[in-house]
C-alpha positions as CSV (number, residue, x, y, z in Angstrom):
1,X,54.2,35.8,147.3
2,X,56.7,33.5,145.3
3,X,55.6,30.0,144.4
4,X,56.7,26.9,142.4
5,X,54.4,24.4,140.8
6,X,55.8,21.5,138.9
7,X,57.4,18.0,138.8
8,X,60.0,16.8,141.2
9,X,61.1,13.5,142.9
10,X,61.1,12.3,146.4
11,X,64.3,10.3,147.0
12,X,65.1,8.1,150.0
13,X,68.8,7.6,150.4
14,X,70.3,4.9,152.7
15,X,73.6,6.8,152.8
16,X,75.4,9.4,150.6
17,X,75.8,6.9,147.7
18,X,72.9,4.4,147.9
19,X,69.6,5.6,146.5
20,X,66.8,3.1,147.6
21,X,63.7,4.7,146.3
22,X,62.7,7.6,144.0
23,X,59.1,8.6,143.2
24,X,57.9,11.3,140.8
25,X,55.7,13.9,142.5
26,X,53.8,17.0,141.5
27,X,54.4,19.8,144.1
28,X,53.2,23.2,144.9
29,X,55.5,25.3,147.1
30,X,54.6,28.8,148.2
31,X,56.4,31.2,150.5
32,X,54.7,32.3,153.6
33,X,56.2,34.8,155.9
34,X,59.7,33.6,156.8
35,X,59.1,30.0,155.6
36,X,57.2,28.0,153.0
37,X,54.3,25.8,152.6
38,X,54.4,22.7,150.4
39,X,52.0,19.9,149.3
40,X,51.8,17.5,146.5
41,X,50.9,14.0,145.3
42,X,52.5,11.0,143.7
43,X,52.1,11.1,139.8
44,X,52.1,7.3,139.5
45,X,48.9,5.4,140.1
46,X,50.8,2.0,140.4
47,X,50.2,0.3,143.7
48,X,53.8,-0.7,144.1
49,X,55.1,2.9,143.9
50,X,52.6,3.9,146.6
51,X,53.5,0.8,148.7
52,X,57.2,1.5,148.5
53,X,56.6,5.2,149.3
54,X,54.5,4.2,152.3
55,X,57.2,1.8,153.5
56,X,60.0,4.5,153.4
57,X,57.6,7.2,155.0
58,X,57.0,4.7,157.9
59,X,60.7,3.7,158.2
60,X,61.9,7.4,158.1
61,X,59.9,10.2,156.7
62,X,63.0,12.3,155.6
63,X,63.5,12.4,151.9
64,X,65.4,14.5,149.5
65,X,63.2,16.6,147.2
66,X,65.0,16.9,143.9
67,X,63.9,19.3,141.2
68,X,64.4,19.1,137.5
69,X,67.5,21.3,137.7
70,X,69.0,18.7,140.1
71,X,68.9,21.0,143.1
72,X,67.7,19.3,146.3
73,X,66.4,20.1,149.7
74,X,65.8,17.8,152.7
75,X,62.2,17.4,153.6
76,X,60.1,15.5,156.0
77,X,57.0,14.0,154.3
78,X,53.7,14.0,156.1
79,X,51.5,11.6,154.1
80,X,47.7,11.8,153.7
81,X,45.1,10.1,151.6
82,X,46.6,6.6,151.8
83,X,50.1,7.8,151.0
84,X,49.2,9.3,147.7
85,X,49.0,12.9,148.8
86,X,51.4,14.6,151.3
87,X,52.5,17.9,152.8
88,X,56.2,18.7,153.2
89,X,58.3,20.6,155.9
90,X,61.9,21.4,155.6
91,X,64.2,19.0,157.5
92,X,66.7,20.9,159.5
93,X,68.3,18.2,161.7
94,X,71.6,16.6,161.0
95,X,71.7,14.6,157.8
96,X,73.3,11.5,159.3
97,X,71.1,9.7,161.7
98,X,70.6,6.2,162.8
99,X,67.5,4.2,161.8
100,X,66.4,1.3,163.9
101,X,64.2,-1.2,162.0
102,X,63.6,-4.8,162.4
103,X,61.8,-7.3,160.2
104,X,60.3,-10.2,161.9
105,X,60.8,-13.4,159.8
């Protein structure tokens, strides 16, 4: 069984050129059969990091997981523990998709 344990970043992109949020995470990824299992947690204890992460998870839970070598994979984040811990699954749908979000003022 192959595995990776280390630092990465979950990035939320509005489009191919606009990064709206990036949070540092510690992840553990292990292969299992034909796929993989992944879980991790935010490395920051700052409330604003967790609040921003929670906002983007609720808006659209698809993030880019970026590793230190700059390689990336699209993932869906499944938050737990008040958005501090999470599990990940690979996102395999089209990269471009509409987001419908309204803010009541």
